N, CA, C, O and CB atoms as a CASP TS submission, in Angstrom:
PFRMAT TS
TARGET T0000
AUTHOR 0000-0000-0000
METHOD Language model
MODEL 1
PARENT N/A
ATOM      1  N   MET     1      84.531 127.698  11.702  1.00  0.00           N
ATOM      2  CA  MET     1      85.976 127.557  11.805  1.00  0.00           C
ATOM      3  C   MET     1      87.256 126.714  13.133  1.00  0.00           C
ATOM      4  O   MET     1      88.167 127.537  13.216  1.00  0.00           O
ATOM      5  CB  MET     1      86.163 128.973  11.751  1.00  0.00           C
ATOM      6  N   ILE     2      87.556 125.624  13.984  1.00  0.00           N
ATOM      7  CA  ILE     2      87.697 125.632  15.295  1.00  0.00           C
ATOM      8  C   ILE     2      89.486 125.390  14.582  1.00  0.00           C
ATOM      9  O   ILE     2      89.958 125.003  13.512  1.00  0.00           O
ATOM     10  CB  ILE     2      86.627 124.342  16.455  1.00  0.00           C
ATOM     11  N   ARG     3      89.938 125.806  15.706  1.00  0.00           N
ATOM     12  CA  ARG     3      91.318 126.220  15.608  1.00  0.00           C
ATOM     13  C   ARG     3      91.865 124.575  16.352  1.00  0.00           C
ATOM     14  O   ARG     3      91.037 123.690  16.572  1.00  0.00           O
ATOM     15  CB  ARG     3      91.721 127.974  16.604  1.00  0.00           C
ATOM     16  N   GLU     4      93.155 124.426  16.618  1.00  0.00           N
ATOM     17  CA  GLU     4      93.591 123.065  16.748  1.00  0.00           C
ATOM     18  C   GLU     4      93.386 123.308  17.760  1.00  0.00           C
ATOM     19  O   GLU     4      92.895 124.350  18.193  1.00  0.00           O
ATOM     20  CB  GLU     4      94.772 122.434  16.376  1.00  0.00           C
ATOM     21  N   PRO     5      93.873 121.977  18.577  1.00  0.00           N
ATOM     22  CA  PRO     5      94.041 121.820  20.237  1.00  0.00           C
ATOM     23  C   PRO     5      94.721 122.092  20.968  1.00  0.00           C
ATOM     24  O   PRO     5      95.701 121.348  21.021  1.00  0.00           O
ATOM     25  CB  PRO     5      94.098 120.997  20.697  1.00  0.00           C
ATOM     26  N   ALA     6      94.684 123.588  22.256  1.00  0.00           N
ATOM     27  CA  ALA     6      95.600 122.886  22.345  1.00  0.00           C
ATOM     28  C   ALA     6      96.153 122.801  23.704  1.00  0.00           C
ATOM     29  O   ALA     6      95.349 123.301  24.490  1.00  0.00           O
ATOM     30  CB  ALA     6      96.372 123.228  21.480  1.00  0.00           C
ATOM     31  N   GLU     7      97.019 122.445  24.184  1.00  0.00           N
ATOM     32  CA  GLU     7      97.474 121.403  25.817  1.00  0.00           C
ATOM     33  C   GLU     7      96.938 122.156  26.402  1.00  0.00           C
ATOM     34  O   GLU     7      96.616 123.074  25.648  1.00  0.00           O
ATOM     35  CB  GLU     7      99.095 121.070  26.553  1.00  0.00           C
ATOM     36  N   LEU     8      96.533 122.375  27.676  1.00  0.00           N
ATOM     37  CA  LEU     8      97.012 123.384  28.834  1.00  0.00           C
ATOM     38  C   LEU     8      97.244 122.677  29.880  1.00  0.00           C
ATOM     39  O   LEU     8      96.701 121.573  29.875  1.00  0.00           O
ATOM     40  CB  LEU     8      96.066 124.476  29.261  1.00  0.00           C
ATOM     41  N   ASP     9      97.879 122.944  30.791  1.00  0.00           N
ATOM     42  CA  ASP     9      98.522 122.388  32.332  1.00  0.00           C
ATOM     43  C   ASP     9      97.802 122.845  33.818  1.00  0.00           C
ATOM     44  O   ASP     9      97.863 124.035  34.130  1.00  0.00           O
ATOM     45  CB  ASP     9     100.170 123.029  32.466  1.00  0.00           C
ATOM     46  N   VAL    10      97.217 122.010  34.596  1.00  0.00           N
ATOM     47  CA  VAL    10      95.976 122.702  35.956  1.00  0.00           C
ATOM     48  C   VAL    10      97.102 122.811  36.640  1.00  0.00           C
ATOM     49  O   VAL    10      97.979 121.947  36.610  1.00  0.00           O
ATOM     50  CB  VAL    10      94.472 121.648  36.890  1.00  0.00           C
ATOM     51  N   ASP    11      97.156 123.665  37.178  1.00  0.00           N
ATOM     52  CA  ASP    11      99.186 124.385  38.361  1.00  0.00           C
ATOM     53  C   ASP    11      98.551 123.761  39.646  1.00  0.00           C
ATOM     54  O   ASP    11      97.428 123.284  39.804  1.00  0.00           O
ATOM     55  CB  ASP    11      99.712 127.089  38.810  1.00  0.00           C
ATOM     56  N   GLU    12      99.256 123.856  40.236  1.00  0.00           N
ATOM     57  CA  GLU    12      99.225 123.188  41.725  1.00  0.00           C
ATOM     58  C   GLU    12      97.348 123.785  42.073  1.00  0.00           C
ATOM     59  O   GLU    12      96.457 122.936  42.086  1.00  0.00           O
ATOM     60  CB  GLU    12     100.876 124.107  43.124  1.00  0.00           C
ATOM     61  N   THR    13      97.087 124.992  42.271  1.00  0.00           N
ATOM     62  CA  THR    13      95.350 124.910  42.561  1.00  0.00           C
ATOM     63  C   THR    13      95.204 124.963  42.222  1.00  0.00           C
ATOM     64  O   THR    13      94.373 125.861  42.355  1.00  0.00           O
ATOM     65  CB  THR    13      94.435 125.202  42.970  1.00  0.00           C
ATOM     66  N   GLY    14      95.242 124.597  41.074  1.00  0.00           N
ATOM     67  CA  GLY    14      93.659 123.968  40.035  1.00  0.00           C
ATOM     68  C   GLY    14      93.265 125.047  38.950  1.00  0.00           C
ATOM     69  O   GLY    14      92.295 124.665  38.295  1.00  0.00           O
ATOM     70  N   ARG    15      93.654 126.054  38.645  1.00  0.00           N
ATOM     71  CA  ARG    15      93.876 126.375  37.530  1.00  0.00           C
ATOM     72  C   ARG    15      94.741 126.711  36.516  1.00  0.00           C
ATOM     73  O   ARG    15      95.944 126.904  36.337  1.00  0.00           O
ATOM     74  CB  ARG    15      93.505 126.806  37.562  1.00  0.00           C
ATOM     75  N   VAL    16      93.539 126.713  35.823  1.00  0.00           N
ATOM     76  CA  VAL    16      94.348 127.077  34.056  1.00  0.00           C
ATOM     77  C   VAL    16      93.839 127.721  33.434  1.00  0.00           C
ATOM     78  O   VAL    16      92.614 127.835  33.476  1.00  0.00           O
ATOM     79  CB  VAL    16      94.553 126.118  32.978  1.00  0.00           C
ATOM     80  N   GLU    17      94.713 128.474  32.508  1.00  0.00           N
ATOM     81  CA  GLU    17      94.840 129.880  31.223  1.00  0.00           C
ATOM     82  C   GLU    17      94.790 129.266  30.595  1.00  0.00           C
ATOM     83  O   GLU    17      95.476 128.252  30.467  1.00  0.00           O
ATOM     84  CB  GLU    17      95.915 130.927  30.836  1.00  0.00           C
ATOM     85  N   PHE    18      93.401 129.904  29.543  1.00  0.00           N
ATOM     86  CA  PHE    18      93.223 129.244  28.235  1.00  0.00           C
ATOM     87  C   PHE    18      93.679 130.546  27.040  1.00  0.00           C
ATOM     88  O   PHE    18      93.397 131.706  26.740  1.00  0.00           O
ATOM     89  CB  PHE    18      91.423 128.637  28.097  1.00  0.00           C
ATOM     90  N   PRO    19      94.316 129.738  26.759  1.00  0.00           N
ATOM     91  CA  PRO    19      94.738 131.020  25.109  1.00  0.00           C
ATOM     92  C   PRO    19      93.758 132.434  24.608  1.00  0.00           C
ATOM     93  O   PRO    19      92.714 132.268  23.977  1.00  0.00           O
ATOM     94  CB  PRO    19      94.522 129.919  23.362  1.00  0.00           C
ATOM     95  N   LEU    20      93.959 132.979  24.760  1.00  0.00           N
ATOM     96  CA  LEU    20      93.462 134.125  24.500  1.00  0.00           C
ATOM     97  C   LEU    20      93.464 133.643  22.943  1.00  0.00           C
ATOM     98  O   LEU    20      94.279 132.734  23.099  1.00  0.00           O
ATOM     99  CB  LEU    20      94.290 135.487  25.057  1.00  0.00           C
ATOM    100  N   GLY    21      93.214 133.600  21.848  1.00  0.00           N
ATOM    101  CA  GLY    21      92.750 132.737  20.698  1.00  0.00           C
ATOM    102  C   GLY    21      91.661 132.263  21.012  1.00  0.00           C
ATOM    103  O   GLY    21      90.956 132.375  20.009  1.00  0.00           O
ATOM    104  N   ILE    22      91.112 131.811  21.787  1.00  0.00           N
ATOM    105  CA  ILE    22      90.141 129.880  21.682  1.00  0.00           C
ATOM    106  C   ILE    22      89.476 130.475  22.355  1.00  0.00           C
ATOM    107  O   ILE    22      88.345 130.339  21.889  1.00  0.00           O
ATOM    108  CB  ILE    22      90.670 128.040  22.342  1.00  0.00           C
ATOM    109  N   LEU    23      89.391 131.790  24.183  1.00  0.00           N
ATOM    110  CA  LEU    23      89.088 132.673  24.059  1.00  0.00           C
ATOM    111  C   LEU    23      87.708 133.382  23.501  1.00  0.00           C
ATOM    112  O   LEU    23      86.532 133.593  23.799  1.00  0.00           O
ATOM    113  CB  LEU    23      89.898 132.790  23.704  1.00  0.00           C
ATOM    114  N   ALA    24      89.034 133.669  22.130  1.00  0.00           N
ATOM    115  CA  ALA    24      87.660 134.793  21.536  1.00  0.00           C
ATOM    116  C   ALA    24      87.465 134.729  20.784  1.00  0.00           C
ATOM    117  O   ALA    24      87.457 135.753  20.101  1.00  0.00           O
ATOM    118  CB  ALA    24      87.499 136.000  21.425  1.00  0.00           C
ATOM    119  N   GLU    25      87.173 133.643  20.285  1.00  0.00           N
ATOM    120  CA  GLU    25      87.406 132.936  19.331  1.00  0.00           C
ATOM    121  C   GLU    25      85.005 131.835  19.733  1.00  0.00           C
ATOM    122  O   GLU    25      84.193 131.228  19.035  1.00  0.00           O
ATOM    123  CB  GLU    25      89.615 131.851  19.711  1.00  0.00           C
ATOM    124  N   ALA    26      85.128 132.429  21.637  1.00  0.00           N
ATOM    125  CA  ALA    26      84.345 131.720  22.113  1.00  0.00           C
ATOM    126  C   ALA    26      83.198 132.465  22.240  1.00  0.00           C
ATOM    127  O   ALA    26      82.037 132.098  22.422  1.00  0.00           O
ATOM    128  CB  ALA    26      84.779 131.174  23.129  1.00  0.00           C
ATOM    129  N   GLY    27      83.828 133.915  22.082  1.00  0.00           N
ATOM    130  CA  GLY    27      83.140 135.112  22.456  1.00  0.00           C
ATOM    131  C   GLY    27      83.371 135.381  23.865  1.00  0.00           C
ATOM    132  O   GLY    27      82.547 136.220  24.226  1.00  0.00           O
ATOM    133  N   ILE    28      84.166 135.018  24.854  1.00  0.00           N
ATOM    134  CA  ILE    28      84.869 134.666  25.691  1.00  0.00           C
ATOM    135  C   ILE    28      85.745 136.032  25.532  1.00  0.00           C
ATOM    136  O   ILE    28      86.528 136.269  24.612  1.00  0.00           O
ATOM    137  CB  ILE    28      85.429 133.236  25.511  1.00  0.00           C
ATOM    138  N   SER    29      85.297 137.256  27.131  1.00  0.00           N
ATOM    139  CA  SER    29      85.491 138.077  26.999  1.00  0.00           C
ATOM    140  C   SER    29      86.299 138.393  28.737  1.00  0.00           C
ATOM    141  O   SER    29      85.696 138.105  29.771  1.00  0.00           O
ATOM    142  CB  SER    29      84.308 138.631  26.335  1.00  0.00           C
ATOM    143  N   PRO    30      87.480 138.911  28.734  1.00  0.00           N
ATOM    144  CA  PRO    30      88.062 138.924  30.243  1.00  0.00           C
ATOM    145  C   PRO    30      85.967 139.360  31.279  1.00  0.00           C
ATOM    146  O   PRO    30      85.025 139.934  30.732  1.00  0.00           O
ATOM    147  CB  PRO    30      89.900 140.889  30.376  1.00  0.00           C
ATOM    148  N   GLY    31      85.981 139.099  31.965  1.00  0.00           N
ATOM    149  CA  GLY    31      85.242 139.464  33.228  1.00  0.00           C
ATOM    150  C   GLY    31      83.751 139.046  32.560  1.00  0.00           C
ATOM    151  O   GLY    31      82.825 139.856  32.528  1.00  0.00           O
ATOM    152  N   THR    32      83.642 137.692  32.039  1.00  0.00           N
ATOM    153  CA  THR    32      82.495 136.813  31.565  1.00  0.00           C
ATOM    154  C   THR    32      82.740 136.015  32.674  1.00  0.00           C
ATOM    155  O   THR    32      83.712 135.354  33.039  1.00  0.00           O
ATOM    156  CB  THR    32      82.500 136.071  30.037  1.00  0.00           C
ATOM    157  N   LYS    33      81.356 136.283  33.238  1.00  0.00           N
ATOM    158  CA  LYS    33      80.588 135.339  33.699  1.00  0.00           C
ATOM    159  C   LYS    33      80.971 133.494  33.630  1.00  0.00           C
ATOM    160  O   LYS    33      80.852 133.495  32.404  1.00  0.00           O
ATOM    161  CB  LYS    33      79.412 135.729  32.961  1.00  0.00           C
ATOM    162  N   LEU    34      81.236 132.347  33.872  1.00  0.00           N
ATOM    163  CA  LEU    34      81.356 131.194  33.178  1.00  0.00           C
ATOM    164  C   LEU    34      81.011 130.224  35.071  1.00  0.00           C
ATOM    165  O   LEU    34      81.201 130.256  36.286  1.00  0.00           O
ATOM    166  CB  LEU    34      83.274 131.057  32.061  1.00  0.00           C
ATOM    167  N   LEU    35      80.394 129.499  33.908  1.00  0.00           N
ATOM    168  CA  LEU    35      79.717 128.105  34.685  1.00  0.00           C
ATOM    169  C   LEU    35      80.236 127.250  34.073  1.00  0.00           C
ATOM    170  O   LEU    35      80.474 127.349  32.869  1.00  0.00           O
ATOM    171  CB  LEU    35      78.169 127.781  34.698  1.00  0.00           C
ATOM    172  N   VAL    36      80.530 126.178  34.824  1.00  0.00           N
ATOM    173  CA  VAL    36      81.552 124.704  35.125  1.00  0.00           C
ATOM    174  C   VAL    36      81.310 123.653  35.786  1.00  0.00           C
ATOM    175  O   VAL    36      81.187 123.366  36.976  1.00  0.00           O
ATOM    176  CB  VAL    36      82.646 124.870  35.772  1.00  0.00           C
ATOM    177  N   PHE    37      81.230 122.765  34.146  1.00  0.00           N
ATOM    178  CA  PHE    37      81.038 121.515  34.917  1.00  0.00           C
ATOM    179  C   PHE    37      81.098 119.805  34.502  1.00  0.00           C
ATOM    180  O   PHE    37      81.293 119.730  33.289  1.00  0.00           O
ATOM    181  CB  PHE    37      79.825 121.750  35.345  1.00  0.00           C
ATOM    182  N   SER    38      81.003 118.594  35.055  1.00  0.00           N
ATOM    183  CA  SER    38      81.855 118.172  34.546  1.00  0.00           C
ATOM    184  C   SER    38      81.106 117.256  33.398  1.00  0.00           C
ATOM    185  O   SER    38      79.919 117.018  33.625  1.00  0.00           O
ATOM    186  CB  SER    38      82.734 117.636  35.516  1.00  0.00           C
ATOM    187  N   ASP    39      81.724 116.674  32.089  1.00  0.00           N
ATOM    188  CA  ASP    39      80.517 115.855  31.620  1.00  0.00           C
ATOM    189  C   ASP    39      80.929 114.764  31.316  1.00  0.00           C
ATOM    190  O   ASP    39      80.524 114.205  30.296  1.00  0.00           O
ATOM    191  CB  ASP    39      79.762 116.307  30.554  1.00  0.00           C
ATOM    192  N   GLY    40      82.225 113.973  32.492  1.00  0.00           N
ATOM    193  CA  GLY    40      82.594 112.625  33.008  1.00  0.00           C
ATOM    194  C   GLY    40      83.319 112.818  31.341  1.00  0.00           C
ATOM    195  O   GLY    40      83.281 113.468  30.296  1.00  0.00           O
ATOM    196  N   ASP    41      84.055 111.546  32.165  1.00  0.00           N
ATOM    197  CA  ASP    41      84.983 110.870  30.730  1.00  0.00           C
ATOM    198  C   ASP    41      86.142 111.937  30.586  1.00  0.00           C
ATOM    199  O   ASP    41      86.823 111.949  29.561  1.00  0.00           O
ATOM    200  CB  ASP    41      83.935 110.801  28.961  1.00  0.00           C
ATOM    201  N   GLY    42      86.285 112.520  31.257  1.00  0.00           N
ATOM    202  CA  GLY    42      87.338 113.856  31.141  1.00  0.00           C
ATOM    203  C   GLY    42      86.958 115.026  31.461  1.00  0.00           C
ATOM    204  O   GLY    42      87.332 115.647  32.455  1.00  0.00           O
ATOM    205  N   ARG    43      85.941 115.509  30.366  1.00  0.00           N
ATOM    206  CA  ARG    43      85.566 116.392  30.043  1.00  0.00           C
ATOM    207  C   ARG    43      85.244 117.265  30.732  1.00  0.00           C
ATOM    208  O   ARG    43      84.951 116.609  31.731  1.00  0.00           O
ATOM    209  CB  ARG    43      85.009 116.212  29.512  1.00  0.00           C
ATOM    210  N   ILE    44      84.967 118.786  31.128  1.00  0.00           N
ATOM    211  CA  ILE    44      84.663 119.953  31.141  1.00  0.00           C
ATOM    212  C   ILE    44      84.256 120.585  30.241  1.00  0.00           C
ATOM    213  O   ILE    44      84.623 120.664  29.068  1.00  0.00           O
ATOM    214  CB  ILE    44      85.328 120.435  31.470  1.00  0.00           C
ATOM    215  N   VAL    45      83.313 121.153  30.904  1.00  0.00           N
ATOM    216  CA  VAL    45      81.875 121.819  30.239  1.00  0.00           C
ATOM    217  C   VAL    45      82.233 123.744  30.054  1.00  0.00           C
ATOM    218  O   VAL    45      82.504 124.076  31.208  1.00  0.00           O
ATOM    219  CB  VAL    45      80.189 121.449  31.712  1.00  0.00           C
ATOM    220  N   LEU    46      82.303 124.648  29.415  1.00  0.00           N
ATOM    221  CA  LEU    46      82.250 125.817  30.453  1.00  0.00           C
ATOM    222  C   LEU    46      81.352 126.145  29.264  1.00  0.00           C
ATOM    223  O   LEU    46      81.548 125.872  28.079  1.00  0.00           O
ATOM    224  CB  LEU    46      83.714 126.885  31.085  1.00  0.00           C
ATOM    225  N   ARG    47      79.909 127.047  30.053  1.00  0.00           N
ATOM    226  CA  ARG    47      78.855 128.070  29.152  1.00  0.00           C
ATOM    227  C   ARG    47      78.730 129.765  30.068  1.00  0.00           C
ATOM    228  O   ARG    47      78.690 130.139  31.240  1.00  0.00           O
ATOM    229  CB  ARG    47      76.890 127.107  29.112  1.00  0.00           C
ATOM    230  N   CYS    48      78.706 130.333  28.837  1.00  0.00           N
ATOM    231  CA  CYS    48      79.059 131.833  29.788  1.00  0.00           C
ATOM    232  C   CYS    48      77.484 131.335  30.378  1.00  0.00           C
ATOM    233  O   CYS    48      76.552 130.579  30.104  1.00  0.00           O
ATOM    234  CB  CYS    48      79.320 133.949  28.736  1.00  0.00           C
ATOM    235  N   ALA    49      78.003 132.510  31.549  1.00  0.00           N
ATOM    236  CA  ALA    49      75.996 132.305  32.641  1.00  0.00           C
ATOM    237  C   ALA    49      75.444 132.893  32.171  1.00  0.00           C
ATOM    238  O   ALA    49      74.454 132.594  32.839  1.00  0.00           O
ATOM    239  CB  ALA    49      75.472 132.771  34.271  1.00  0.00           C
ATOM    240  N   GLU    50      74.997 133.751  31.365  1.00  0.00           N
ATOM    241  CA  GLU    50      74.118 134.697  31.127  1.00  0.00           C
ATOM    242  C   GLU    50      73.179 133.681  29.996  1.00  0.00           C
ATOM    243  O   GLU    50      71.957 133.553  29.929  1.00  0.00           O
ATOM    244  CB  GLU    50      74.892 136.233  30.565  1.00  0.00           C
ATOM    245  N   ASP    51      74.196 133.078  29.220  1.00  0.00           N
ATOM    246  CA  ASP    51      74.061 132.370  27.682  1.00  0.00           C
ATOM    247  C   ASP    51      73.219 130.890  28.550  1.00  0.00           C
ATOM    248  O   ASP    51      72.380 130.216  27.952  1.00  0.00           O
ATOM    249  CB  ASP    51      76.124 131.944  26.571  1.00  0.00           C
ATOM    250  N   ALA    52      73.556 130.654  29.718  1.00  0.00           N
ATOM    251  CA  ALA    52      72.803 129.297  30.832  1.00  0.00           C
ATOM    252  C   ALA    52      71.183 129.921  30.927  1.00  0.00           C
ATOM    253  O   ALA    52      70.170 129.540  30.340  1.00  0.00           O
ATOM    254  CB  ALA    52      73.731 129.199  32.966  1.00  0.00           C
ATOM    255  N   ILE    53      71.387 131.051  31.932  1.00  0.00           N
ATOM    256  CA  ILE    53      70.258 132.201  32.178  1.00  0.00           C
ATOM    257  C   ILE    53      69.001 131.380  31.431  1.00  0.00           C
ATOM    258  O   ILE    53      68.152 130.508  31.613  1.00  0.00           O
ATOM    259  CB  ILE    53      70.679 133.968  31.339  1.00  0.00           C
ATOM    260  N   ASN    54      69.572 132.395  30.384  1.00  0.00           N
ATOM    261  CA  ASN    54      68.171 132.632  29.411  1.00  0.00           C
ATOM    262  C   ASN    54      67.744 131.901  28.684  1.00  0.00           C
ATOM    263  O   ASN    54      67.019 132.187  27.731  1.00  0.00           O
ATOM    264  CB  ASN    54      68.121 133.513  28.595  1.00  0.00           C
ATOM    265  N   ASP    55      68.314 130.249  29.173  1.00  0.00           N
ATOM    266  CA  ASP    55      67.918 128.813  27.973  1.00  0.00           C
ATOM    267  C   ASP    55      67.567 128.068  29.098  1.00  0.00           C
ATOM    268  O   ASP    55      66.858 127.069  28.975  1.00  0.00           O
ATOM    269  CB  ASP    55      69.346 127.894  26.804  1.00  0.00           C
ATOM    270  N   LEU    56      68.039 128.490  30.326  1.00  0.00           N
ATOM    271  CA  LEU    56      66.930 128.159  31.456  1.00  0.00           C
ATOM    272  C   LEU    56      65.073 129.117  31.135  1.00  0.00           C
ATOM    273  O   LEU    56      63.957 128.598  31.147  1.00  0.00           O
ATOM    274  CB  LEU    56      67.872 128.883  33.248  1.00  0.00           C
ATOM    275  N   LEU    57      65.312 130.037  30.981  1.00  0.00           N
ATOM    276  CA  LEU    57      63.900 131.033  31.277  1.00  0.00           C
ATOM    277  C   LEU    57      63.281 130.934  30.308  1.00  0.00           C
ATOM    278  O   LEU    57      62.070 131.032  30.112  1.00  0.00           O
ATOM    279  CB  LEU    57      63.979 132.557  31.527  1.00  0.00           C
ATOM    280  N   HIS    58      64.430 130.655  29.400  1.00  0.00           N
ATOM    281  CA  HIS    58      63.190 129.951  28.050  1.00  0.00           C
ATOM    282  C   HIS    58      63.184 129.225  27.052  1.00  0.00           C
ATOM    283  O   HIS    58      63.086 129.553  25.869  1.00  0.00           O
ATOM    284  CB  HIS    58      62.650 130.659  27.302  1.00  0.00           C
ATOM    285  N   GLU    59      63.357 127.582  27.801  1.00  0.00           N
ATOM    286  CA  GLU    59      63.179 126.590  27.540  1.00  0.00           C
ATOM    287  C   GLU    59      63.260 125.153  28.837  1.00  0.00           C
ATOM    288  O   GLU    59      62.969 123.998  28.528  1.00  0.00           O
ATOM    289  CB  GLU    59      64.001 126.681  26.495  1.00  0.00           C
ATOM    290  N   GLY    60      63.610 125.476  29.937  1.00  0.00           N
ATOM    291  CA  GLY    60      63.555 125.194  31.436  1.00  0.00           C
ATOM    292  C   GLY    60      64.222 124.136  31.757  1.00  0.00           C
ATOM    293  O   GLY    60      63.959 123.193  32.504  1.00  0.00           O
ATOM    294  N   THR    61      65.912 124.621  30.539  1.00  0.00           N
ATOM    295  CA  THR    61      66.754 123.684  30.738  1.00  0.00           C
ATOM    296  C   THR    61      67.530 124.125  30.974  1.00  0.00           C
ATOM    297  O   THR    61      67.409 125.346  30.878  1.00  0.00           O
ATOM    298  CB  THR    61      66.993 122.939  30.084  1.00  0.00           C
ATOM    299  N   LEU    62      69.113 123.569  31.520  1.00  0.00           N
ATOM    300  CA  LEU    62      70.314 123.970  31.452  1.00  0.00           C
ATOM    301  C   LEU    62      70.895 123.201  30.578  1.00  0.00           C
ATOM    302  O   LEU    62      72.085 123.365  30.306  1.00  0.00           O
ATOM    303  CB  LEU    62      70.916 124.025  32.561  1.00  0.00           C
TER
END
């Protein structure tokens, strides 16, 4: 099940706070290291760094 979208604000330092429910649903807990990159057209992708590294080691791609 995917939650309804949440509207977030980017503060003057570029920080964004995510609702805890969305983080929990994605399996992201405090202290999790994330990779972030632009996917164009106003989209930003977050990946758990550990998952991305495992994908790179096993498949050769991020």
